[in-house]
C-alpha positions in Angstrom: -10.6 -12.4 -1.3 -7.8 -9.9 -1.7 -7.9 -7.3 -4.5 -5.9 -8.3 -7.4 -6.1 -12.0 -6.6 -9.4 -12.6 -8.2 -11.3 -10.4 -10.6 -14.6 -10.0 -12.3 -15.0 -8.4 -15.7 -12.5 -7.6 -18.4 -8.8 -7.8 -18.6 -8.7 -4.1 -18.0 -10.0 -4.6 -14.5 -7.1 -6.9 -13.7 -4.7 -3.9 -14.1 -6.9 -1.7 -12.0 -7.1 -4.3 -9.2 -3.4 -4.9 -9.3 -2.6 -1.2 -9.0 -5.1 -1.0 -6.1 -3.4 -3.9 -4.3 0.1 -2.4 -4.7 -1.1 1.0 -3.4 -2.8 -0.6 -0.5 0.4 -2.6 0.3 2.8 0.4 0.0 0.7 3.0 1.8 1.0 1.5 5.4 4.8 1.1 4.9 5.1 4.8 4.1 2.9 5.8 7.1 4.9 3.6 9.5 8.2 4.9 8.1 7.0 8.5 8.7 6.0 7.7 12.3 9.4 6.2 13.0 11.1 9.2 11.4 9.3 11.7 13.5 9.8 9.6 16.7 13.6 9.3 16.1 13.8 13.0 15.3 12.0 13.9 18.6 14.1 11.5 20.6 17.3 12.8 18.9 18.4 9.4 17.8 
């Protein structure tokens, strides 16, 4: 199961799992954006 979708423990763990899910979703987007930025800069586009 994906983090943030199901949880075990207290209500506090829901917030932690939701934050973890958001970070895990945004991080690859930032990495891909950086790769395209470098590639376009090298290719002078």
